[in-house]
N, C-alpha and C positions, 0 to 999 in steps of 0.2 A: 597135198597145199590147202585146201580150206582148213586143213586139222591147226596147221600151220599161221592160219589168216585169223582162225579164232583165239590160238593163243596170244595171238599182238593185239586182237581188240580188248581180250580179257587183262592185258597189262596194263592197257593202256588205261581201261576204265577202272582200277588197283589203284595207278597214280592221280586220277583226277580225282577218285575216293580220299585218297589220301592227303592231297592237296587241299580238300574241301576242307577237312576233319582239323588241318594243322593251323597253329597256330601259336603269334608270338606274345607275348607279356612284358606290358613295360610296368616296370615297380620302381615307383615314387619314392622319394626320401621320407615322408610320410607312411611310409610302408603301405600305401592304396596300390594296388594292382591295375591296368587296365588288359584286357583281353583284345587285342589288336594282330591287323598287318601291316608289318612296316615297310612303309615304300622309304624312305632316304634317312638320313643322320646325318644333318649338316652340321655348320661349324656350329652354331648358336641353337637351333630347335635340330628337334625330332618328326615328321610326317609319317601319318599314320591312317587308316580306315577301319572305323572300330570293328571286332571280330562278328559283333551280330549284325552287323548291316554295312557288308562289304561294297555292296553298289550304292552306300552313301557319300555324304560330302569328306572329302577331308581334314583333317584335324591337323593342328599342330601342336606341341610343349615347348615350353624351355626345357634345353639340354641342362640347364645349370637347378630342375626342381625334376632329373631322372637319375635315380643308383642306380639302374641296371636294365638292361634291357633280354630275358630268356629267348630267344628266337627257339622257332620250332624243329629246327635241324640238331637242338640239341646243344646250341654254340652259346656264349653269353659276350654282352659286351657291360665291363665295371668302369662306372663312371666317378666312381669317388679311386682316381688313381692321384698319383701324389703331384701332378700338377693341377688337377682339380682342388686340392687338398684345400680346406673351408682356411679362409686366412690367421685366425688364430695357428693356426699350422707352419706359417710361413717360416718361421724362426726356429723349428725344429734342428735339433743338434744332437749330438749322441756323443758322451764322455765316460768316465768308470770312477767309482769310488771305492776307496779297500776297509773293510769294515775291522778295525784296530783291535775288536776279542777277538779274531780266529785269523785274521787277514785274506779272507776272500775277500777277492776283485766281482767288484757286480758293474755293469753294464749301466749305464743310468738315461735318460732322454730327457729332456725338454719342451712342454706340448704347451702353448698359451705359456700361463705367472707360474707355472707347476714344474717342476723338477720329478722325475720321478724313478724308482729302479726300474729299468726296462727287461729284471731277470727277478722271478721269486725268491723273498730270500731263503736263504740255508742256514741259518744258527742255529746249531746244536741247542736243547733247553730241553725241561722238564714236560711235560706234555706237547707235546711233539711229535711228531713222526714220519719217516719214507714212507712212501703209495709201495705198501706189498712187503713193508721190514727190509726194503733192499734200497744200502746204501749208495750204489749206479744209480736209482730214481733218483734218489736228494738232487745226484749232483748234476743233474740233467733239468728235475723238474721242482727242485724248493722243496721244502719240510711242510708239513701239513700242520696244522696248530688248535687250541682252540681256540674260543672269542675272546677268554679271558689273559689267555698267556700271548695272543696280538697283539693284544693291546699296550704290552711292554718290552713286547722281543725287538723292535726296531733300534739301530744303534742309535749312538749320540749325533744330534745334530738333525735325525728324521723322526717320522712319527708313523703310526699307522694312521692314514687318511680318514675321515672323516663323512658321511654322506653326501655332506654338502661339496666336500673336495673331489668327490667320487662324478656326483651331478653336474659338477663345475667340466672332468673332466670329460663328460659325455656330449655336454653342450657343444664345447670346444672341437668334438669331431662330428657334428655335427645331427645330435642326439641320441637318444637311445633306440635301440630298434638295429636293423641289416646298415645303416651308414656304419655307427661306432662301430658294431661286432667286424668289421671287415678294414677299419684301419686300425682297431687294438690287435686283433690275431696275429699268430707266428707268421712274420715277414708284412704285414700287412701297413701302410704309406705313412702312420703316426710314428712307429720305431716302439712301441708298446711292448711288441713283442709277448702279446699275450702265453702265456705255455701251461696246460691246460692240465694239473693238476691232479686232478680226480679228487677223492674225499675220504675218511675214514668217518665212522657211524661210531656212534656211540655203546655199540655192544664192539668195540676194535675189529669190521670187517672192513677192507677197503673196496674203491671200485673208480670205475671211468677214468681209468690213467691216458693222456691222448686224448680222449671224448668231451669231456665237459671240464670247466674251471669257476673257480668259486675262489671268491678273494675280500677277506674281511675289511670291514671300515669296525671305526670306534663307537660309531653311533648306533642308542641302545633300541630295542626296539617293543619288547615288550622283558618278563620278568628271567624266561628262557629264551629269548629269542634277539635276534642281532639282526644288523643290515650286511648283504652282504651284496658284490659285485658279480653276478654271471654270466658265462659265455655258454651259448646253445648254438650248434654246430649244425645241427640238424634241421632248426627255425632261420640259420646265421640272424642270432639276435643278441644285445647286450643290454641287461637293465641291471637296477634294483632290485635284492628279491632278501626273503626273509627267512631266517635259518636257524637252526637249533645253535645253541652255543657252546655245548658241549661237542659238538662236530669238529672233525678237524678239516680246515680250509688253507690255502695256500695264503700268504701274502704278499702282497708289495707295499713298499712304504714311502712315501714321498717327502720333499726335504721340509726343514721349518720355514 
């Protein structure tokens, strides 16, 4: 009997200890985080106590300022849903486009005032490759192009986006970082459907298929380096970055 009572007390103490150190994390659309214990998610606001002062006052924050809540039990609430997509996406619509050069059909999507291919380009040309030299991968993830090739590869009526055009896309999706990442990712709310095609380096090695995505833009940075849009799943961010021009990355064309 005493042994059972001791075990019961130990279990209760473990539960109390676990709860004492468990915390929720409120991730703002700015990328900042608040360690907290969330008490209520209302229609317009989120109520919480700061984790470092659980006996202190209650706080509220506008729901529109919050990207996600990571709860102590491992679940998440992501508020960048289709219903809460920025106004720039209100007119988003999916269509298709046929590349007259090879007859391939691409899904397209209009985001704000821009119309994008909603798939990675898969047009065969010199200085372009399938990741791992597998044609089957090209059919799913498109080809990888050097920067010089990427500037010329888009079909008539379309072009490789400039850095300012990618910047406008990110702005339409709430800014670079986690907000844009979750809108751009495959199955995300924007319809851009970013497919993570990985890369080919200047030694002919391939990597990161399905793990990372990079898309060339036409804007120069330095003699050997150009701008690209990067998708980094481990950090859940999307942002502009500088990369070597002789590496092979994916291409998304934007309509003229």
